[in-house]
VMD Tcl script that draws the C-alpha trace (Angstrom):
set ca {
  {-9.49 29.19 -7.44}
  {-10.31 26.57 -10.04}
  {-11.72 23.19 -9.23}
  {-10.09 20.05 -10.60}
  {-12.53 17.94 -12.54}
  {-12.44 14.29 -11.49}
  {-13.91 11.34 -13.36}
  {-17.25 10.20 -11.97}
  {-16.00 6.68 -11.26}
  {-13.58 8.17 -8.71}
  {-16.40 9.96 -6.95}
  {-18.71 6.96 -6.64}
  {-19.25 5.68 -3.12}
  {-19.18 2.03 -2.17}
  {-22.52 0.75 -0.95}
  {-22.84 -1.34 2.24}
  {-23.01 -4.68 0.42}
  {-20.03 -3.87 -1.74}
  {-18.03 -2.76 1.29}
  {-18.58 -6.14 2.94}
  {-17.59 -7.94 -0.24}
  {-14.41 -5.87 -0.55}
  {-13.58 -6.55 3.09}
  {-14.09 -10.29 2.58}
  {-11.87 -10.30 -0.52}
  {-9.18 -8.34 1.34}
  {-9.34 -10.77 4.26}
  {-8.95 -13.76 1.94}
  {-5.96 -12.12 0.21}
  {-4.29 -11.38 3.55}
  {-4.83 -14.98 4.70}
  {-3.42 -16.37 1.44}
  {-0.36 -14.10 1.72}
  {0.19 -15.15 5.35}
  {-0.16 -18.83 4.43}
  {2.35 -18.40 1.59}
  {4.87 -16.74 3.92}
  {4.37 -19.54 6.45}
  {4.96 -22.12 3.70}
  {8.18 -20.37 2.71}
  {9.39 -20.22 6.32}
  {8.68 -23.92 6.86}
  {10.46 -24.76 3.60}
  {13.41 -22.65 4.74}
  {13.60 -24.43 8.10}
  {13.49 -27.86 6.46}
  {16.08 -27.00 3.78}
  {19.54 -28.48 4.16}
  {21.13 -25.53 2.37}
  {20.22 -22.26 0.68}
  {21.88 -20.00 -1.86}
  {23.38 -16.49 -1.49}
  {22.38 -15.71 2.14}
  {22.31 -17.50 5.49}
  {18.98 -18.96 6.60}
  {18.33 -16.21 9.15}
  {18.75 -13.57 6.45}
  {16.31 -15.42 4.20}
  {13.82 -15.58 7.08}
  {14.08 -11.81 7.45}
  {13.60 -11.34 3.70}
  {10.51 -13.57 3.71}
  {8.92 -11.79 6.68}
  {10.10 -8.20 6.20}
  {9.69 -7.75 2.45}
  {6.16 -7.17 1.24}
  {4.14 -10.37 0.90}
  {4.39 -12.31 -1.40}
  {7.51 -10.69 -2.85}
  {9.86 -11.88 -0.07}
  {8.66 -15.46 -0.39}
  {8.94 -15.40 -4.16}
  {12.50 -14.03 -3.97}
  {13.41 -16.86 -1.59}
  {11.80 -19.53 -3.78}
  {13.45 -18.30 -7.00}
  {16.87 -17.25 -5.70}
  {17.50 -18.81 -2.31}
  {16.00 -22.27 -2.45}
  {18.51 -25.04 -3.11}
  {16.62 -27.38 -5.43}
  {19.27 -30.12 -5.35}
  {19.63 -30.32 -1.57}
  {16.22 -31.75 -0.73}
  {14.62 -31.46 2.68}
  {16.06 -32.19 6.10}
  {13.49 -34.94 6.70}
  {15.07 -38.37 6.12}
  {13.42 -40.55 3.55}
}
mol new
graphics top color blue
foreach p $ca { graphics top sphere $p radius 0.5 }
foreach p [lrange $ca 0 end-1] q [lrange $ca 1 end] { graphics top cylinder $p $q radius 0.2 }
display resetview
């Protein structure tokens, strides 16, 4: 049986300090993605109208589709830019 040769950079192990740094970066990215989804949900709630789908469907898209893709799809396709927010001025 022949062995598959792998590049050395794939075989390198992550040291303890690098593992903590990678974990911190991952945590920050998860928090940013969650904050973005929350922003999109709040914007959806405050919107007077949306395009293409009902609000509940957009909420499902924002939450269920991989972050930040669901929120981006809502902002580019679903958000009604002319309607403004539900908060009176």
